PATI-672063 format. One line per 8 residues: their letters; for each residue x, y, z of N, C-alpha, C. Coordinates in pm, whole numbers, plus 50000, padded with zeros to 5 digits. Each point is the difference from the previous one (the first is absolute). Example, Ala and Ser with C-alpha at 12.3 -4.5 7.8 and 13.67 -1.06 7.14 Angstrom:
2
AS	51319/49431/50780/49911/50119/50000/50090/50120/50000 | 49965/50105/49928/50082/50119/50006/49923/50109/50073
REM end
This chain:
336
MPRLQSLD	50085/49880/50000/49915/50120/50000/50088/50125/50000 | 49978/50093/49906/50083/50121/49997/49980/50084/50125 | 50102/50077/50035/49993/50082/50120/49887/50102/49988 | 49927/50016/50109/49886/50091/50002/50051/50142/50028 | 50021/50078/49894/50055/50133/50016/49908/50091/50081 | 49870/49981/49986/49906/50085/50073/50017/49985/50150 | 50034/49881/50046/50019/49979/50144/50125/50073/50049 | 50108/49994/49921/50120/50077/50035/49969/50149/50007
IFRGLTIA	49921/50047/49904/49965/50142/49997/49915/50038/50121 | 49902/49919/50032/49916/50028/50117/50085/50001/50126 | 50092/49905/50011/50090/49996/50116/50087/50125/50005 | 50048/50043/49883/50084/50120/49994/49924/50126/50036 | 49877/50014/49951/49918/50115/50038/49975/50002/50150 | 49980/49882/50055/49972/49989/50144/50121/50037/50083 | 50118/49950/49963/50119/50033/50080/50037/50146/49983 | 49976/50057/49882/50028/50143/49980/49911/50085/50091
LMILVNTP	49871/49965/50006/49909/50074/50087/50034/49978/50146 | 50044/49879/50034/50038/49971/50138/50118/50088/50042 | 50101/50012/49916/50115/50084/50031/49958/50146/50010 | 49916/50044/49906/49955/50139/49997/49928/50039/50129 | 49908/49917/50046/49921/50037/50118/50077/49979/50130 | 50103/49916/49996/50077/49973/50122/50108/50104/50028 | 50032/50085/49901/50117/50086/50016/49972/50146/49965 | 49903/50064/50063/49982/50144/49977/50119/50077/50058
GDGRFIYG	50024/50118/49946/50107/50082/50055/49971/50043/50142 | 49873/50029/50028/49959/50042/50133/49863/49939/50027 | 49994/49913/50100/49877/49927/50030/49884/50088/50042 | 50025/50126/50030/49892/50091/50037/49928/50055/49877 | 50065/49989/49884/49945/50059/49879/49986/49893/49892 | 49881/49940/49993/49974/49891/49906/49859/50020/49943 | 49988/49987/49870/49868/50006/49938/49913/49884/50050 | 49870/50026/50015/49908/49903/50056/50005/49862/49937
PLRHAEWH	49999/49988/49866/50003/49867/49939/50127/49921/50030 | 50106/50070/50044/50127/49933/50031/50015/49970/50149 | 49891/50017/50073/49994/49960/50141/49911/49877/50015 | 50028/49921/50103/49906/49894/50036/49877/50063/50066 | 49887/49934/49986/49882/50043/50074/50030/49993/50149 | 49950/50097/50075/50026/50003/50144/49950/49874/50068 | 49879/49954/49963/49947/49876/50058/49910/49935/49896 | 49867/50020/50008/49912/49943/49898/50014/50076/49869
GWTPTDCV	49962/49933/49890/50012/50060/49868/50131/49960/49932 | 50024/50060/49886/50122/49963/49926/50041/50112/49906 | 50128/50000/49967/50058/50091/49902/50080/49915/49900 | 50048/50057/49890/50085/49924/49909/50121/49937/50070 | 50051/50068/50102/50115/49947/50074/49966/49869/50069 | 49876/49985/50046/49960/49877/50067/49992/49881/49905 | 50003/50026/49869/49995/49892/49902/50136/49932/49981 | 50107/50066/50041/50134/49955/49963/50034/49863/50059
FPSFVWIV	49993/49987/50132/50045/49876/50062/49911/49881/49963 | 49866/50012/50005/49920/49885/49959/50024/49960/49854 | 50030/50097/49915/50031/49966/49861/50127/49917/49992 | 50098/50036/50080/50124/49924/50000/49975/49855/50044 | 49920/49985/50106/49968/49865/50049/49922/49923/49895 | 49903/50065/49936/49919/49936/49895/50087/49956/49883 | 50094/50086/49960/50090/49967/49890/50085/49878/50032 | 50040/49986/50126/50073/49879/50042/49918/49876/49968
GVAISVSL	49870/50005/50030/49914/49886/49970/49993/49970/49852 | 49987/50104/49917/49996/49978/49854/50131/49937/49954 | 50112/50051/50051/50131/49947/49959/50015/49853/50038 | 49950/49963/50117/50003/49859/50040/49922/49916/49900 | 49883/50047/49962/49913/49924/49911/50063/49978/49864 | 50071/50099/49948/50052/49989/49863/50141/49942/49995 | 50068/49991/50115/50141/49957/49993/50037/49882/50088 | 49925/49975/50109/50040/49894/50093/49956/49864/49947
KSRPGIHK	50094/49910/49987/49971/49865/49953/50052/49898/50101 | 49927/49893/50014/50042/49894/50093/50125/49931/49946 | 50097/49980/50088/50125/49933/49964/50067/49953/50129 | 50097/49912/49992/50069/49956/50121/50065/50118/50072 | 49980/50009/50130/50060/50104/50080/49926/50131/50001 | 49883/50006/49935/49928/50127/49990/49954/50051/50136 | 49960/49909/50091/49952/50044/50131/50112/50067/50079 | 50118/49942/49991/50115/50058/50069/50034/50137/49941
DILRRAAI	49989/50012/49868/50029/50128/49935/49899/50108/50042 | 49874/49962/50012/49897/50095/50044/50031/50050/50140 | 50032/49908/50089/50030/50039/50138/50127/50085/50007 | 50098/49965/49917/50125/50078/49999/49972/50143/49956 | 49923/50015/49892/49972/50133/49949/49919/50081/50101 | 49902/49936/50062/49919/50070/50100/50086/50043/50118 | 50092/49913/50042/50086/50032/50113/50092/50118/49968 | 50052/50004/49877/50087/50111/49960/49922/50131/50000
LFGLGLLI	49879/49999/49943/49918/50121/49999/49969/50046/50141 | 49963/49905/50086/49969/50035/50139/50123/50058/50069 | 50115/49938/49977/50123/50049/50061/50039/50138/49952 | 49980/50026/49871/50029/50133/49947/49908/50104/50062 | 49875/49961/50022/49907/50090/50067/50044/50033/50141 | 50045/49900/50073/50052/50023/50135/50120/50094/49996 | 50087/49980/49901/50120/50083/49989/49964/50146/49977 | 49901/50025/49914/49958/50138/49973/49960/50072/50128
YAFPAFPL	49922/49931/50085/49948/50067/50119/50101/50003/50115 | 50103/49916/49992/50104/50005/50104/50113/50095/49963 | 50024/50020/49873/50110/50083/49951/49973/50147/50031 | 50101/50079/50038/50142/49964/50018/50038/49977/50146 | 49910/50028/50094/50035/49993/50142/49984/49862/50059 | 49917/49914/49938/49975/49864/50045/49955/49994/50147 | 49889/50068/50033/49947/49993/50137/49923/49870/50019 | 50066/49898/50047/49941/49866/50004/49878/49991/50091
DTFRILGV	49984/50092/50092/49887/49994/50092/49875/50068/49945 | 50013/50078/49891/49884/50074/49950/49982/49995/49849 | 50090/49937/49924/49986/50006/49854/49872/49930/49955 | 49948/50049/49889/49871/49951/49948/50015/49859/49943 | 49912/49910/50043/50007/49861/49955/49923/49979/49870 | 49882/50058/49990/49921/49988/49878/50012/50128/49918 | 49964/49992/49872/50014/50116/49913/49973/49961/49856 | 50043/50082/49907/49966/49982/49859/50057/49870/49943
LQRIAICY	50131/49983/50005/50060/49879/49942/49961/49876/50078 | 49983/50013/50130/49958/49886/50080/49862/49953/49957 | 49909/50095/49977/49866/49961/49954/50006/49937/49861 | 50080/50056/49913/50014/49941/49867/50054/49858/50011 | 50096/49978/50089/50059/49867/50017/49895/49899/50045 | 49919/50038/50097/49897/49910/50051/49897/49970/49893 | 49954/50104/49931/49900/49982/49895/50055/49916/49886 | 50125/50024/49964/50063/49922/49893/50004/49852/50036
AAAAFLSL	50047/49969/50119/50011/49859/50040/49864/49932/50002 | 49900/50066/50058/49867/49941/50009/49941/49977/49861 | 50009/50101/49914/49942/49988/49867/50076/49899/49915 | 50131/49995/50014/50080/49906/49922/49966/49856/50036 | 49989/49970/50129/49965/49864/50041/49859/49963/49955 | 49907/50094/50010/49865/49973/49953/49996/49981/49848 | 50083/50074/49928/50007/49985/49856/50045/49860/49961 | 50093/49945/50078/50054/49868/49969/49905/49887/50037
HTGVRGQI	49918/50021/50102/49924/49888/50058/49849/50013/49990 | 49951/50107/49938/49855/50014/49982/49971/50049/49858 | 49875/49979/49960/49954/50053/49872/49920/50127/50021 | 49925/50037/49898/49923/50124/50007/49901/49996/50115 | 49929/49890/50015/49900/49991/50107/50064/50014/50137 | 50112/49933/50018/50069/50008/50129/50049/50141/50029 | 50049/50068/49898/50050/50137/50019/49887/50098/50025 | 49887/49983/49932/49882/50083/50028/49951/49973/50142
GATLALLA	49996/49871/50037/49958/49965/50135/50090/50060/50107 | 50131/49996/49977/50094/50056/50097/49982/50151/50010 | 49978/50066/49886/49979/50145/50002/49875/50036/50079 | 49891/49930/49975/49876/50028/50071/50014/49970/50149 | 50071/49890/50032/50019/49964/50141/50082/50107/50074 | 50103/50050/49936/50082/50105/50062/49918/50127/50024 | 49921/50039/49902/49921/50122/50013/49888/49983/50103 | 49934/49883/49997/49894/49975/50098/50057/49990/50141
GYWAIMSM	50114/49933/50012/50063/49989/50131/50043/50135/50055 | 50054/50084/49913/50041/50134/50044/49878/50083/50040 | 49893/49988/49922/49876/50071/50034/49954/49960/50140 | 50003/49868/50027/49955/49951/50131/50091/50051/50113 | 50131/49998/49976/50094/50046/50102/49979/50148/50030 | 49987/50080/49894/49983/50144/50019/49866/50034/50066 | 49904/49910/49989/49870/50024/50064/50010/49993/50153 | 50113/49954/50051/50020/49996/50145/50030/50138/50058
GDFTVEGN	50028/50095/49914/50025/50138/50044/49924/50095/49911 | 50050/50121/49985/49940/50094/49906/50107/50047/49902 | 49973/50106/49925/50093/50043/49897/50066/50133/50034 | 50004/50034/50129/50073/50118/50042/50148/49964/50017 | 50083/50102/50011/50144/49977/50014/50029/49916/50125 | 49939/50034/50109/50030/49932/50126/49914/49877/50024 | 49882/49995/49936/49905/49894/50033/50004/49877/49914 | 50082/49999/49892/50000/49882/49913/50086/49888/50057
IAHAVDRA	49962/49878/49971/50065/49883/50058/50142/49983/49947 | 50026/50043/49875/50136/49991/49945/50097/50081/50084 | 49957/50117/50044/50082/50085/50086/50032/49926/50129 | 49899/49940/50058/50019/49930/50127/50099/49885/49987 | 49991/49926/49891/50091/49887/49978/50143/50050/49982 | 50018/50102/49918/50135/50055/49979/50060/50051/50131 | 49920/50069/50078/50049/50054/50126/50042/49888/50094 | 49921/49892/50003/50028/49890/50093/50119/49916/49956
ILGAHNYS	50014/49976/49871/50103/49906/49952/50128/50072/49957 | 49987/50108/49925/50119/50069/49948/50061/50096/50102 | 49917/50056/50087/50050/50089/50104/50081/50115/49946 | 50125/50009/50041/50087/50111/49959/50049/49987/49857 | 49967/49889/49934/50048/49976/49864/49896/50039/49895 | 49907/50086/50035/49903/50052/49905/50060/50112/49917 | 49922/50049/49904/50037/50111/49914/50035/50121/50087 | 50112/50064/49973/50051/50105/50088/49908/50121/50009
ETKTWDPE	49921/50026/49894/49914/50117/50002/49870/49977/50077 | 49964/49876/50022/49877/49970/50075/50028/49949/50140 | 50114/49934/50017/50048/49948/50128/49928/49874/50047 | 49865/49995/49990/49927/49888/50060/49930/49911/49897 | 50004/50034/49873/49942/49914/49896/50076/50021/49870 | 49979/49906/49907/50076/50004/49875/49905/49994/49881 | 50013/50093/49903/49914/49995/49881/50026/49876/49914 | 50111/49933/50022/50026/49870/49939/50004/49893/50108
GIVSTLPA	49903/50005/50091/50004/49917/50118/49957/49856/49980 | 49979/49932/50110/49978/49855/49999/49866/49962/49938 | 49891/50050/50054/49868/49959/49956/49970/50046/49859 | 50040/50123/49966/49969/50054/49867/50083/49936/49890 | 50092/49912/50036/50073/49924/49898/49910/49896/49934 | 49894/49959/50069/49908/49900/49942/49935/50051/49872 | 49936/50117/50000/49943/50048/49874/50107/50039/49898 | 50121/50033/50046/50108/50029/49905/50036/49873/49921
IATCLLGL	49996/49885/50067/50021/49873/49929/49889/49980/49897 | 49877/50039/50036/49889/49991/49905/50025/50089/49879 | 50059/50117/50021/50037/50088/49888/50095/49928/49906 | 50099/49933/50056/50096/49926/49917/49932/49885/49926 | 49906/49934/50066/49927/49891/49935/49911/50052/49888 | 49942/50118/50015/49923/50059/49891/50090/50029/49880 | 50125/50040/50026/50097/50014/49893/50032/49867/49936 | 50011/49897/50083/50024/49865/49950/49889/49957/49904
LAGRVVRS	49876/50029/50039/49886/49966/49915/50000/50084/49872 | 50041/50126/50012/50008/50086/49881/50098/49943/49899 | 50106/49939/50050/50100/49943/49909/49945/49892/49909 | 49890/49938/50041/49941/49894/49918/49926/50054/49878 | 49963/50129/50004/49929/50059/49886/50076/50122/49948 | 50130/50005/50029/50077/50122/49975/50013/50033/49852 | 49980/49903/49913/50009/50028/49856/49867/50050/49943 | 49900/50014/50085/49868/50043/49954/49962/50133/50066
PQRLLIAG	50022/50113/49933/49964/50129/50059/49852/50009/50036 | 49915/49937/49920/49857/50007/50028/49966/49935/50134 | 50057/49882/50025/49973/49932/50127/50057/50078/50118 | 50118/50056/49982/50059/50082/50106/49911/50120/50031 | 49950/50065/49895/49916/50117/50019/49870/49964/50071 | 49935/49893/49956/49873/49960/50063/50021/49964/50146 | 50104/49920/50029/50029/49963/50138/50031/50124/50083 | 50073/50094/49941/50035/50123/50072/49879/50082/50037
VVLVVAGL	49909/50016/49905/49880/50079/50027/49917/49934/50109 | 49986/49868/49996/49923/49928/50103/50063/50021/50138 | 50131/49991/50008/50068/50017/50129/49991/50143/50050 | 50012/50098/49911/49986/50140/50041/49861/50025/50057 | 49899/49952/49930/49862/50018/50048/49981/49932/50134 | 50055/49879/50015/49987/49928/50127/50069/50075/50113 | 50118/50052/49973/50073/50074/50102/49925/50124/50044 | 49946/50075/49904/49925/50121/50034/49871/49965/50074
ALDPFHPI	49937/49889/49962/49875/49960/50064/50023/49960/50146 | 50117/49945/50031/50029/49956/50137/50054/50113/50088 | 50031/50113/49940/50058/50111/50076/49918/50040/50122 | 49866/50006/49994/49924/50038/50119/50013/49901/50116 | 50034/49876/49968/50006/49895/50102/50142/49970/50047 | 50095/50010/49909/50143/49975/50027/50076/50112/49932 | 50012/50117/50062/50045/50122/49931/50132/49982/49926 | 50010/50061/49884/50123/49998/49921/50110/50064/50084
NKKLWTVS	50103/49923/50031/50103/50046/50091/50130/49924/49971 | 50099/50071/49949/50127/49935/49965/50074/49950/50123 | 49999/50078/50107/50077/49964/50120/49946/49873/50066 | 49871/49974/49982/49941/49876/50050/49987/49895/49890 | 50025/50038/49876/49989/49911/49883/49864/49928/50005 | 49895/50078/50015/49866/49944/50018/49955/49921/49877 | 49893/49925/50016/49948/49919/49890/49960/50089/49883 | 49933/50111/50027/49961/50091/49893/50123/50057/49930
FTLLMAGL	50102/50032/50075/50125/50051/49943/50065/49893/49913 | 50003/49877/50048/50059/49890/49923/49934/49984/49865 | 49867/49998/49999/49927/49979/49875/50013/50120/49906 | 49989/50121/50056/50010/50120/49917/50137/50010/49935 | 50106/49983/50078/50135/50014/49945/50029/49891/49897 | 49959/49877/50027/50021/49893/49902/49921/50027/49873 | 49879/50054/50015/49921/50033/49883/50068/50104/49913 | 50054/50104/50061/50074/50101/49924/50121/49939/49931
DFVILGAL	50067/49906/50067/50116/49935/49941/49960/49916/49878 | 49889/49928/50009/49950/49924/49886/49979/50092/49880 | 49935/50113/50026/49968/50094/49891/50127/50058/49939 | 50094/50043/50085/50125/50060/49950/50080/49900/49920 | 50015/49878/50053/50078/49901/49927/49930/49962/49870 | 49866/49993/50003/49927/49971/49877/50028/50103/49892 | 50000/50127/50040/50029/50107/49904/50143/49989/49948 | 50094/49968/50088/50140/49988/49958/50021/49879/49909
VWLVDLRQ	49935/49889/50030/50011/49881/49914/49950/50034/49859 | 49889/50072/49992/49944/50037/49870/50095/50094/49925 | 50052/50101/50070/50086/50098/49936/50138/49944/49963 | 50057/49923/50092/50140/49960/49987/50016/49864/49933 | 49932/49900/50052/50022/49864/49951/49919/49968/49874 | 49884/50063/49985/49919/49974/49883/50020/50104/49890 | 50000/50128/50038/50015/50107/49900/50144/50042/49979 | 50093/49943/50076/50144/50020/49980/50044/50145/50017
HAALFRPA	49950/50066/50107/50041/50137/50029/50096/50006/50120 | 50085/49901/50011/50091/49992/50114/50095/50118/50007 | 50037/50056/49886/50097/50110/49998/49952/50120/50080 | 49869/50018/50008/49946/50112/50076/50032/49990/50148 | 50024/49879/50046/50017/49976/50142/50140/49947/50034 | 50096/50023/49912/50133/49941/50020/50063/50039/50135 | 49994/50126/50044/50057/50031/50132/49938/49917/50113 | 49868/49982/49996/49935/49920/50103/50043/49854/49991
MIMGRNAI	50013/49947/49878/50044/49863/49983/50139/49979/50058 | 50090/50097/49976/50136/49990/50051/50000/49999/50152 | 49919/50086/50062/49991/50001/50146/49936/49872/50053 | 49903/49948/49927/49932/49880/50045/50086/49876/49999 | 50105/49999/49920/50089/49883/49996/50090/49991/50123 | 50013/50110/50076/50085/49999/50119/49929/50067/50118 | 49873/49970/50017/49918/50070/50098/50052/49985/50143 | 50035/49880/50040/50047/49979/50138/50131/50073/50024
ALYLSSEF	50091/49996/49904/50128/50071/50014/49977/50149/50014 | 49905/50055/49922/49973/50143/50007/49935/50037/50133 | 49911/49915/50049/49938/50027/50129/50106/50002/50111 | 50088/49902/50000/50106/49994/50101/50091/50123/49990 | 50040/50034/49878/50085/50116/49981/49932/50127/50050 | 49874/50018/49964/49928/50122/50040/49988/50010/50151 | 49976/49889/50065/49985/50001/50146/50133/50026/50070 | 50104/49928/49960/50129/50013/50069/50062/50138/49977
IEITLNYL	49987/50054/49879/50055/50134/49975/49923/50104/50080 | 49868/49990/50003/49919/50094/50077/50033/49993/50149 | 50012/49879/50052/50034/49983/50141/50137/50060/50030 | 50097/49974/49911/50136/50050/50020/50005/50153/49996 | 49930/50060/49903/49999/50146/49990/49942/50063/50126 | 49893/49941/50052/49940/50054/50123/50091/49977/50121 | 50062/49883/50005/50086/49967/50114/50121/50093/50007 | 50054/50035/49885/50116/50089/49994/49961/50148/50001
HWKQPIYE	49869/50026/50004/49947/50138/49999/50041/50074/49873 | 50002/49929/49888/50034/50061/49871/49877/50037/49918 | 49889/49931/50024/49885/50021/49913/49948/50143/50008 | 49983/50051/50120/49941/50133/50015/50086/50108/49933 | 50134/50000/50020/50082/50100/49929/49992/49987/49848 | 49995/49876/49949/49989/49980/49856/49868/50058/49950 | 49893/49968/50070/49868/50049/49960/49994/50153/50007 | 50048/50055/50108/49988/50145/50020/50090/50080/49906
SLFLPLAS	50116/49944/49965/50093/50076/49915/49973/49980/49851 | 49954/49881/49959/49986/49971/49858/49856/50010/49949 | 49903/49971/50085/49862/49990/49952/49909/50113/50050 | 50014/50034/50127/49910/50101/50057/50012/50136/49930 | 50119/50041/49953/50006/50130/49929/49928/50000/49865 | 49964/49883/49949/49945/49991/49865/49848/50015/49994 | 49932/49975/50113/49853/49998/49995/49943/50018/50140 | 49867/50006/50006/49933/50004/50130/50031/49872/50077
PINASLLY	49985/49999/50132/50036/49881/50077/49936/49870/49951 | 49871/50006/49964/49935/49875/49960/50052/49952/49864 | 50030/50093/49910/50054/49961/49869/50148/49962/50009 | 50073/50067/50088/50140/49962/50022/50008/49860/50059 | 49909/49970/50092/49995/49867/50061/49971/49894/49895 | 49907/50031/49910/49968/49907/49892/50117/49987/49903 | 50066/50111/49969/50114/49996/49909/50111/49911/50054 | 50023/50007/50131/50100/49913/50062/49961/49853/49977
AVTYTLFH	49873/49967/50026/49955/49862/49984/50011/49954/49855 | 49964/50087/49906/50010/49965/49858/50146/49977/49962 | 50090/50087/50047/50143/49985/49970/50053/49869/50057 | 49959/49968/50121/50043/49876/50065/49951/49878/49921 | 49878/50007/49950/49944/49892/49920/50075/49986/49868 | 50031/50113/49935/50074/49998/49874/50142/49946/50020 | 50059/50031/50115/50131/49943/50031/49992/49848/50000 | 49892/49946/50055/49987/49855/50003/49963/49942/49864
LGLAYLLF	49935/50080/49917/49982/49957/49861/50136/49989/49932 | 50089/50095/50027/50135/49992/49944/50075/49877/50049 | 49986/49970/50128/50062/49880/50056/49944/49875/49933 | 49868/49997/49982/49937/49885/49935/50051/49984/49857 | 50019/50113/49931/50049/49995/49862/50141/49941/49994 | 50086/50042/50093/50136/49946/50003/49999/49849/50024 | 49916/49955/50092/49990/49856/50027/49946/49926/49878 | 49900/50061/49935/49938/49938/49882/50102/49986/49887
KRNRFFRA	50079/50106/49975/50100/49995/49893/50108/49897/50027 | 50028/49975/50127/50100/49900/50037/49939/49861/50021 | 49872/49989/49969/49930/49873/50013/50006/49943/50142 | 49988/50092/50097/50003/49960/50141/49857/50012/50056 | 49946/49886/50038/49864/49999/50053/50002/49929/50134 | 49967/50073/50105/50011/49948/50136/49865/49946/50048 | 50002/49877/50045/49884/49938/50063/50044/49943/50133 | 49908/49999/50094/50033/49945/50132/50025/49851/49989
REM end
């Protein structure tokens, strides 16, 4: 099967947006669409991480094949991703008593392992059943509390089990926490199912519209909330992903317009490497107290604070496009 260029492009667009929203010049000055929703609701920024998880599921579906040693390879890759995630949150001071245990790469690692094993040992019915079971189980668990910041059961579990190892900005709970990883696995499984019809833009579009409608319909009962990864959020985000990938498959793989998206394709071929680079450079600049002088001397004189902040983020993203291009030209593609 030829490589699915549309999937590389979707991955590249996602990592580019992830870098852009993660690295404003000044966190006080950010345009609304480039912020996460405060609690309920969603913005384009809230689409980034679930899209990445969903894309992992699609990639598993189109590339993972059963072979001797495959289970060990899955566990090895998941362990490397999880370990890299731990390194990001411990670097550079390595505070072993408080560093964050769960996070972005850790969630991807867990979702990847779960979806990969299910891909190998179940068919479509089993994968649909597992997705429904995860969402129904999460619905039942969350019904034990409410959907406020302090009153939800996911918060209580994170506080009790993770303790001081929660997200540093919240202290007592983690937006990539323990309980909300269940519907995140469902997101990956929905990507896995999308991979079975990935060559059919019409099927992707129809499935996407159905999921979007379902997500919006459930919003009054299970509010759309990225930090809790609610059932409505899971369905809505996966639906949008189905629609976007369907459009890209039609444009790129069927109509052969890949050249329009070449920068995104190049970034998509090294998404994990770019994410790691963007995180470690950002952490290092802040740790050395270099970021603020760079921003204030090079960017702030050029525009208003909010536009200067955006210009910094755009420049940082373009720098990583340049890095991706160098890796691409040297045929270097990094996978965990």
